C-alpha positions in Angstrom: 43.8 171.9 117.3 46.3 169.8 115.5 49.1 171.1 117.8 47.3 169.8 120.8 46.3 166.6 119.3 50.0 165.7 118.5 50.8 166.8 121.8 48.3 164.4 123.4 49.9 161.8 121.4 53.5 162.8 122.8 52.0 162.5 126.4 50.5 159.3 125.7 53.7 157.9 124.1 55.5 159.3 127.3 53.1 157.6 129.6 53.4 154.2 127.8 57.3 154.6 127.9 57.1 155.4 131.7 54.9 152.2 132.5 57.1 150.0 130.3 60.3 151.5 132.1 58.8 150.9 135.5 58.0 147.2 134.5 61.4 146.6 133.2 63.0 148.2 136.2 60.9 145.6 138.5 61.7 142.5 136.6 63.4 141.1 139.6 61.2 142.4 142.2 59.4 139.5 144.1 55.7 139.5 143.8 55.7 142.5 141.3 52.8 142.8 138.9 53.3 144.4 135.5 51.2 147.4 134.5 49.6 148.3 131.2 48.8 151.7 130.0 45.2 152.0 128.7 44.3 155.2 126.4 41.0 156.3 125.1 40.4 158.5 122.2 39.1 162.2 122.7 36.1 164.0 120.6 34.6 167.4 120.9 31.0 167.1 121.5 28.3 169.6 120.6 26.0 171.4 123.2 23.5 168.5 122.9 26.1 166.2 124.1 26.6 164.3 120.7 29.6 163.9 118.4 29.5 165.4 114.8 29.6 162.9 112.1 32.4 164.9 110.7 34.2 165.2 114.0 38.0 164.2 113.6 38.9 164.0 117.3 41.1 165.7 119.7 43.8 163.0 120.4 44.3 160.6 123.2 44.2 160.6 126.8 45.4 158.1 129.5 42.6 156.5 131.0 44.2 153.9 133.6 47.4 152.3 134.3 46.2 148.8 135.1 48.1 146.3 137.0 48.0 142.5 135.6 47.7 139.9 138.3 48.8 136.9 136.5 50.6 134.3 138.0 54.6 135.0 138.2 56.9 131.9 138.1 58.0 130.4 141.3 61.8 130.4 142.4 62.7 128.1 145.0 65.0 128.8 147.8 66.3 127.3 151.2 64.6 129.7 153.5 61.4 128.0 155.1 59.8 131.6 155.5 60.1 132.2 151.9 56.4 131.7 151.0 54.8 132.0 147.4 51.1 131.8 146.6 50.4 129.5 143.7 47.0 130.6 142.5 44.9 133.4 143.8 45.0 135.6 147.0 47.1 137.8 148.9 49.1 137.7 152.0 47.7 139.8 154.9 50.2 142.1 156.8 49.7 144.5 159.8 52.1 147.7 159.7 52.3 147.5 163.6 51.9 144.6 165.9 48.6 146.2 167.5 47.3 147.8 164.4 44.1 146.9 162.9 45.1 148.1 159.5 45.5 145.5 156.6 48.2 145.6 153.9 48.0 143.0 151.1 51.0 141.5 149.3 52.1 138.9 147.0 55.8 139.2 148.0 56.6 136.5 150.6 60.0 137.1 151.6 59.5 136.9 155.4 61.8 136.7 158.4 61.7 136.6 162.3 62.2 140.1 164.1 63.9 140.4 167.7 60.7 139.7 169.3 59.9 136.5 167.5 57.3 138.0 165.1 57.2 136.8 161.4 57.6 140.0 159.5 58.3 141.1 155.9 61.5 143.1 154.8 59.5 146.4 155.4 58.7 145.1 159.1 55.1 144.5 158.5 53.6 141.8 160.5 52.1 138.5 158.8 48.7 138.0 159.7 47.4 134.3 160.6 44.2 132.9 162.2 44.4 131.5 165.7 44.3 127.5 165.7 43.7 125.0 168.2 46.2 122.0 169.1 44.9 120.2 166.1 45.7 123.2 163.7 42.0 123.9 163.1 40.6 127.4 162.9 37.3 128.8 164.3 36.8 132.0 162.3 37.9 133.2 158.8 37.3 137.0 159.4 40.1 139.2 158.8 39.2 140.9 162.2 40.1 137.4 163.8 43.7 137.5 162.5 46.7 138.8 164.4 50.5 138.8 164.0 52.2 135.4 164.5 54.9 135.2 167.0 57.0 132.1 167.4 56.7 130.2 170.8 59.7 130.3 173.5 62.7 128.2 172.3 62.0 125.4 174.8 59.2 122.9 174.0 57.4 121.7 177.2 57.9 118.1 178.1 55.1 115.4 178.6 55.4 112.7 181.0 54.9 109.1 179.7 51.6 107.4 180.4 51.6 104.4 178.1 54.2 102.0 176.9 53.9 99.1 174.5 56.2 96.5 173.9 55.3 93.7 171.5 58.0 90.9 171.4 58.6 87.5 170.2 59.4 85.0 172.7 61.1 81.9 171.5 59.1 78.8 172.1 62.4 76.8 172.1 63.8 78.6 174.7 64.6 76.2 177.9 62.4 76.5 180.8 64.0 78.0 184.1 63.0 76.7 187.7 64.4 77.3 191.1 66.3 73.7 191.0 63.5 72.3 193.5 60.5 72.3 191.2 59.4 75.6 192.0 59.3 79.1 190.1 62.4 81.0 190.2 62.4 84.8 191.1 63.9 87.0 188.4 67.3 88.6 189.5 68.7 91.1 186.9 72.1 90.5 188.5 72.0 86.7 187.6 71.6 86.1 183.9 70.6 82.6 184.8 67.3 83.7 186.3 65.8 85.2 183.0 65.8 84.1 179.4 65.7 87.7 177.7 65.5 91.2 178.4 65.0 94.5 176.6 64.9 98.4 177.4 62.7 101.5 176.6 62.9 105.1 177.5 60.3 106.9 179.3 60.0 110.5 180.5 58.9 112.2 183.9 56.8 115.4 184.0 60.0 117.5 183.8 61.4 115.7 180.6 64.0 113.8 182.5 64.7 110.2 180.7 64.2 106.7 182.6 65.0 103.7 181.5 62.6 100.9 181.7 64.0 97.4 181.5 61.9 94.2 181.1 63.1 90.6 181.8 61.5 87.6 180.6 61.9 84.2 182.1 60.5 81.1 180.3 59.0 79.0 183.2 59.9 75.4 183.2 56.8 73.6 182.2 56.8 71.3 185.3 57.6 74.1 187.9 55.1 74.1 190.7 52.9 77.4 190.6 51.0 76.9 193.9 50.5 73.3 193.3 49.8 73.7 189.5 52.4 72.9 186.8 53.1 76.1 184.8 52.8 74.4 181.3 54.8 75.0 178.4 53.4 78.6 177.3 54.1 80.5 180.5 56.4 83.2 181.0 57.4 85.5 184.1 58.3 89.1 183.3 59.9 91.6 185.8 60.0 95.3 185.3 62.9 97.6 186.6 63.3 101.4 186.2 66.6 103.1 186.6 67.8 99.8 187.9 65.2 99.6 190.7 62.7 96.8 190.9 59.3 98.1 190.5 57.9 95.2 192.5 59.4 96.4 195.7 62.6 98.1 194.9 65.2 99.6 197.2 65.2 102.8 199.3 65.2 105.8 197.2 64.1 104.0 194.0 60.7 104.2 192.3 58.6 101.0 192.7 55.2 99.7 191.6 54.1 96.3 191.0 53.2 94.0 194.0 54.2 90.8 192.0 55.8 89.9 188.6 53.7 89.7 185.8 52.7 86.4 184.2 52.3 85.9 180.6 50.6 83.2 178.6 50.2 82.2 175.1 47.7 80.0 173.1 48.8 76.9 171.3 49.0 79.0 168.1 51.5 81.2 169.7 49.3 84.3 170.1 48.9 86.1 173.3 46.4 84.7 175.5 46.6 86.5 178.9 48.6 88.9 180.7 48.3 89.2 184.6 48.0 92.1 185.6 46.7 93.6 182.3 47.6 96.4 181.7 50.8 96.3 183.7 50.6 99.4 185.8 53.8 101.1 186.9 53.5 103.5 189.4 56.4 105.7 190.3 57.1 107.9 193.3 60.4 109.7 194.8 61.6 107.7 197.5 63.9 110.4 198.5 67.1 109.6 196.9 66.1 109.3 193.3 65.8 112.0 190.9 62.1 111.2 189.7 60.5 114.5 188.9 57.1 114.1 190.3 58.0 114.3 193.7 55.3 113.2 196.2 53.1 112.8 193.5 52.6 109.6 191.5 53.3 108.9 187.8 51.4 106.0 186.4 52.7 104.4 183.3 50.4 101.6 181.8 52.7 98.8 180.1 51.0 96.8 177.4 52.3 93.7 175.6 49.5 93.5 173.1 51.0 92.1 169.9 53.5 89.8 171.3 54.0 86.3 170.3 55.6 83.0 171.2 56.9 81.0 168.2 60.1 79.3 166.9 61.6 82.5 165.7 64.3 84.4 167.7 63.7 86.6 170.5 62.9 90.3 169.0 61.0 93.3 169.7 58.5 93.8 166.8 56.9 96.9 168.0 57.7 99.6 170.6 55.4 102.6 171.3 55.7 105.1 174.0 54.1 108.6 174.5 55.4 111.5 176.3 58.7 113.3 175.2 61.4 115.3 176.8 62.2 119.0 176.7 62.9 120.3 173.2 64.6 123.3 171.7 63.0 125.1 168.8 64.7 123.8 165.4 62.6 125.5 162.9 59.4 126.3 161.4 57.1 124.3 159.0 54.5 125.7 156.8 52.0 123.4 154.9 50.4 123.9 151.7 47.2 125.4 153.4 49.3 127.7 155.3 49.4 126.0 158.7 52.6 127.1 160.7 54.0 124.6 163.1 56.9 125.3 165.3 59.3 122.3 165.1 61.3 121.1 168.4 64.2 118.8 168.8 62.2 116.4 170.7 60.2 115.7 167.4 57.1 117.8 168.5 55.5 120.1 165.9 53.3 122.6 167.5 50.6 124.5 165.5 51.0 128.2 166.1 48.6 129.9 163.4 47.3 129.6 160.0 48.3 132.1 157.4 45.3 134.5 156.5 44.5 135.0 152.8 42.7 137.8 151.4 41.0 138.1 147.8 39.0 140.8 146.1 36.4 141.0 143.4 38.4 143.6 141.5 42.0 143.5 142.6 42.9 145.9 139.8 41.1 148.8 141.8 43.4 148.1 144.8 45.2 151.1 146.0 49.2 150.6 145.2 51.2 151.9 148.1 54.6 150.6 147.0 56.7 147.8 148.2 54.8 145.5 146.2 51.7 145.9 148.6 48.2 147.4 148.2 45.2 148.5 150.3 41.5 147.8 149.8 39.3 150.4 148.0 35.7 150.9 147.6 36.1 149.9 143.9 38.0 146.8 144.7 35.2 145.7 146.9 35.6 144.2 150.5 38.2 141.7 151.3 37.3 137.9 151.2 39.0 136.3 153.8 40.1 132.5 153.8 42.6 129.9 154.1 44.8 128.7 151.4 43.9 125.6 149.3 40.1 126.2 149.9 37.6 127.8 147.7 39.3 130.2 145.1 42.4 130.4 147.2 45.8 129.1 146.0 48.3 127.0 147.8 51.3 128.2 149.8 54.5 127.0 148.7 57.2 127.1 151.5 60.8 127.9 150.6 59.8 129.5 147.3 59.2 133.1 146.0 56.9 134.4 143.3 59.0 136.2 140.7 57.7 139.3 138.9 55.4 138.5 136.1 57.0 141.0 133.8 57.8 139.5 130.3 61.0 141.2 129.6 60.9 140.5 125.7 57.4 142.0 125.3 58.4 144.9 127.4 61.4 145.5 125.1 59.4 145.3 122.1 56.7 147.6 123.6 59.7 150.2 124.1 60.5 150.2 120.5 56.5 150.7 119.6 56.3 153.5 122.2 59.6 155.1 120.8 58.3 155.0 117.2 54.8 156.4 118.5 56.7 159.4 120.2 58.8 160.1 117.0 55.7 159.9 114.9 53.8 162.5 117.2 56.8 164.8 117.2 56.8 164.7 113.3 53.1 165.8 113.4 54.1 168.6 115.4 57.1 169.5 113.1 54.6 169.2 110.0 52.1 171.6 111.9 54.8 174.0 112.7 55.9 174.2 109.0 52.5 174.7 107.8 51.9 177.4 110.5 55.3 179.1 109.3 54.1 179.0 105.7 50.9 180.9 106.6 52.8 183.4 108.6 55.2 183.9 105.8 52.2 184.8 103.2 52.5 188.3 101.9 
């Protein structure tokens, strides 16, 4: 019996050495979780199932090799698709693009394959919840997840529908009239017909840029406006697009306003009235221009809200415009809650999915399949699916990787202990052999 007891000790020491050697071998493996060999003692039992009070024991047995899911240190990188989980949870992966099987990992070394899918080094597909245009998900079931595919490299343009220009028009600017006591029409080719000008860029339905130029004329206070003096706080404004007068224009150029706009200010310099308000620019293709909407009309509402008239210099205090041109894919951004956005050169960031997270009641019971990955088992409990930064799930850190949680110093000390255990059990076998040999040599 003493031989088998010492032999079980040798086996235990060997198992402990193997576990610690495996930990040391994976000290640089991303997302690796160290293991611990757990042993139990062995006692012979009687026929009635109870141990004798004088039972010495039959050695030891390896009960479990338990992985320790403590947090590893984060190492920051320059790759936006290097992802690390700070806290609880696992990334969910699919072995094939159409597979319903789910694999779990803490290793976030992701890239993009030839078809635009985000994949791991093993070619497994990162799973994500579908999102709406605001980045919100509607279901947190793992069955609702699917592989993430980056959108085409060109972002769709959006036509401009609103333009806001807030200016300060100097109250000290001299008034302009037609020389006969009437109001002078603005002529962009004649700088004497306007006081100030500024420009903004808008976009048509194909993403083409068009320049909107506004001209401001401080009307002479005594200028006759249909028999009524204009007053000190009256301004006339004309709008041109791509050099064409939107009031009437010329053949082949866009046009809109029937009359120039009239802008009035209060005595304290705040905006009083704009006529018309909003200023509606309605563009059509006259045949020679390159306006993308063709026979259809594109309407842009021009607002002067926030404009002032005071003694300061002419300046544009605020410029707001919606719409954007065609953009090319420039990168991928991942937020702490796992929302993946495709970013484009036109400044747009389009949500394409939210990374699915999984967790388990008993992660130590997960089935280890290699490549720092696990599968669900009966003992682990069913997967709990959710989003990062919610509930018990940790945050996702983009541009970072979780290092192995192996403590190399502890493992090296453990190797010495395991070696001593092996030597001690070997000595027990040697001693038993000497005793046996003595008995055999009795005459």
